[in-house]
C-alpha positions in Angstrom: 0.0 0.0 0.0 1.4 3.4 -1.1 1.2 6.5 1.0 -0.4 9.6 -0.5 0.2 12.6 1.7 -1.8 15.8 1.7 0.1 18.8 0.3 -1.3 22.3 0.7 0.1 23.5 -2.6 -1.6 20.6 -4.6 -5.1 21.7 -3.6 -7.4 24.5 -4.6 -11.0 25.6 -4.2 -13.4 23.8 -6.5 -14.5 26.3 -9.1 -17.6 24.2 -9.8 -18.8 24.9 -6.3 -19.5 28.8 -6.3 -20.3 29.0 -2.6 -16.8 27.7 -1.7 -15.0 29.7 1.0 -11.4 29.1 2.0 -7.9 30.2 2.1 -4.3 29.1 3.0 -3.4 30.0 6.6 -0.6 29.5 9.0 -1.7 27.9 12.3 -0.2 25.8 15.1 -0.2 22.2 14.2 -0.6 19.1 16.3 2.9 19.5 17.6 2.6 23.2 18.5 4.8 24.2 15.5 3.4 26.6 12.9 2.2 24.9 9.7 0.7 26.1 6.4 -2.8 24.6 6.0 -6.0 25.0 4.1 -8.9 26.4 6.0 -12.4 26.0 4.3 -16.1 26.6 5.1 -17.7 28.8 7.7 -20.3 28.6 10.5 -23.2 29.3 8.0 -24.4 27.3 5.1 -21.8 28.1 2.4 -21.0 24.6 1.0 -17.2 24.7 0.3 -15.1 22.2 -1.6 -11.3 21.8 -1.9 -9.9 19.5 -4.4 -6.9 18.1 -6.2 -6.6 16.0 -9.4 -3.6 13.6 -9.6 -2.5 10.8 -11.8 -1.9 7.6 -9.7 -1.0 4.1 -10.7 -4.0 2.1 -12.0 -5.4 -0.7 -9.8 -3.2 0.2 -6.9 -3.8 0.5 -3.2 -3.1 3.9 -1.5 -3.6 5.4 1.9 -4.3 9.1 1.9 -3.0 10.8 5.1 -3.8 14.3 6.4 -4.3 16.2 9.7 -7.7 17.7 10.3 -9.0 20.2 12.9 -12.6 21.4 13.4 -15.3 20.4 11.0 -18.1 20.2 13.7 -20.5 22.7 15.1 -22.8 22.8 18.1 -26.0 22.4 15.9 -25.0 18.9 14.8 -25.8 19.8 11.2 -22.4 20.2 9.6 -20.9 18.6 6.5 -17.3 17.4 6.9 -16.1 14.7 4.5 -13.6 13.7 1.8 -14.6 12.2 -1.6 -12.5 10.2 -3.9 -13.3 9.2 -7.5 -11.5 8.1 -10.6 -11.7 9.5 -14.1 -15.0 11.3 -14.5 -17.0 8.6 -12.5 -18.2 11.0 -9.8 -21.3 8.9 -9.3 -19.3 6.0 -8.0 -17.2 8.1 -5.7 -16.2 7.0 -2.2 -17.3 9.4 0.5 -15.7 9.2 4.0 -17.3 11.3 6.7 -14.7 12.9 9.0 -17.0 14.1 11.7 -18.9 12.6 14.7 -16.8 9.4 14.8 -18.0 8.1 11.5 -14.4 7.3 10.5 -11.9 6.8 13.3 -8.7 8.8 13.2 -5.3 7.1 13.5 -4.2 9.6 16.1 -5.7 12.5 18.1 -3.3 15.2 19.4 -3.9 18.7 20.7 -7.2 19.1 18.9 -5.9 17.6 15.6 -7.0 14.4 14.0 -4.7 12.3 11.9 -6.8 10.5 9.2 -5.5 7.8 6.9 -8.1 6.9 4.3 -7.4 3.7 2.3 -8.6 3.4 -1.3 -7.8 1.5 -4.5 -7.6 3.2 -7.9 -9.6 1.9 -10.9 -8.4 0.8 -14.4 -7.8 4.6 -14.9 -5.4 6.0 -12.4 -6.6 9.6 -12.8 -7.9 10.5 -9.4 -9.8 13.4 -7.8 -9.8 14.0 -4.1 -12.2 16.6 -2.7 -12.8 17.8 0.8 -16.3 19.2 1.5 -17.4 21.3 4.4 -20.5 23.3 5.5 -21.7 24.7 8.8 -18.3 24.6 10.5 -14.7 25.8 9.8 -12.4 22.9 9.0 -8.6 23.1 8.7 -6.6 20.5 6.8 -2.8 20.3 7.2 0.0 18.1 5.7 0.9 14.9 7.4 4.0 12.7 7.2 4.2 9.0 6.7 2.0 7.4 9.5 5.0 5.5 10.7 6.5 8.9 11.9 3.8 9.1 14.6 4.1 5.6 16.0 5.9 6.8 19.2 3.5 9.7 19.9 1.1 9.2 22.7 -2.4 10.3 21.6 -5.0 12.2 23.6 -8.3 10.6 24.7 -10.9 11.9 22.3 -13.7 12.4 24.8 -14.3 15.9 26.0 -18.1 16.1 26.4 -18.3 19.1 24.1 -20.9 19.4 21.4 -18.2 20.0 18.8 -14.5 19.2 18.4 -11.9 21.8 19.3 -11.3 24.4 16.5 -8.1 26.6 15.9 -10.3 29.6 15.1 -11.1 30.0 18.8 -8.4 31.3 21.2 -9.2 28.5 23.7 -10.3 25.9 21.1 -14.0 26.5 21.8 -16.6 29.3 21.9 -16.8 30.7 25.5 -20.2 29.0 26.1 -18.7 25.6 25.3 -16.2 25.7 28.2 -18.8 23.7 30.0 -19.7 20.1 29.4 -22.6 19.1 27.2 -25.8 17.8 28.8 -28.4 15.5 27.3 -32.1 16.3 27.5 -35.0 14.1 26.5 -38.0 15.6 24.9 -40.8 14.0 22.9 -39.0 10.7 23.0 -35.8 12.0 21.6 -32.4 12.8 23.2 -31.1 16.4 22.6 -27.5 17.4 23.3 -27.0 20.9 24.5 -25.1 23.0 27.1 -26.3 24.8 30.2 -25.7 28.2 28.4 -27.9 27.1 25.5 -30.6 26.0 27.9 -30.5 29.4 29.7 -30.7 31.2 26.3 -33.7 29.1 25.4 -35.5 29.8 28.7 -34.8 33.5 28.3 -36.5 33.4 24.9 -39.4 31.4 26.1 -39.7 33.8 29.1 -39.9 36.7 26.7 -42.5 35.0 24.7 -44.6 34.2 27.8 -44.2 37.8 28.9 -45.6 39.1 25.6 -48.5 36.6 25.8 -49.4 37.8 29.3 -49.3 41.4 28.2 -51.5 40.7 25.2 -54.0 38.8 27.2 -54.2 41.6 29.8 -54.7 44.1 27.0 -57.5 42.0 25.5 -59.3 41.6 28.8 -59.2 45.4 29.3 -60.8 46.0 26.0 -63.6 43.5 26.8 -64.4 45.3 30.0 -64.8 48.6 28.1 
């Protein structure tokens, strides 16, 4: 199996996806050293795609390695994946979700996730690799040969937060997420939230109830007259 490593300079925003947002940035990587990386997508609904087209050996096994940070939001509605297809056969692409533990990373370190995605090329070795993101900022950085990281002790990937750490925030999370997530049950469904979000919801509901009370009082007064 051959290693295929992410290189910032080999990728560009996909011109066929007009909503794409992204740029090359310098950030602190998994080891604390500054690294040049691609940062795509935002916290809204601008679907963003970053891709490369490369000629690989036909009928050969590869493993595509890269570091990823972010790619999740506290609404649980983000898109964060990588697609691989051969020639123009996009309909038979392989899609690997990189969020919510759909595909397990090889290593987690300081808020960065090392992903190693295996694939096999087709009769035609011309290969397209495309990252897609929406609803959350995701940062993709170069990785070395996976063997390089064998001696590194990874972090436990369990923080109780509604989203993964993100380099765009000074402390890795929005201020309100410096508290553990809680799970509420409503209408037979489990909903993940935070105490701050619950307080916000209660404030909104309180405001609505206050308006209802005022309106009802006004109607009663009109009836009396």
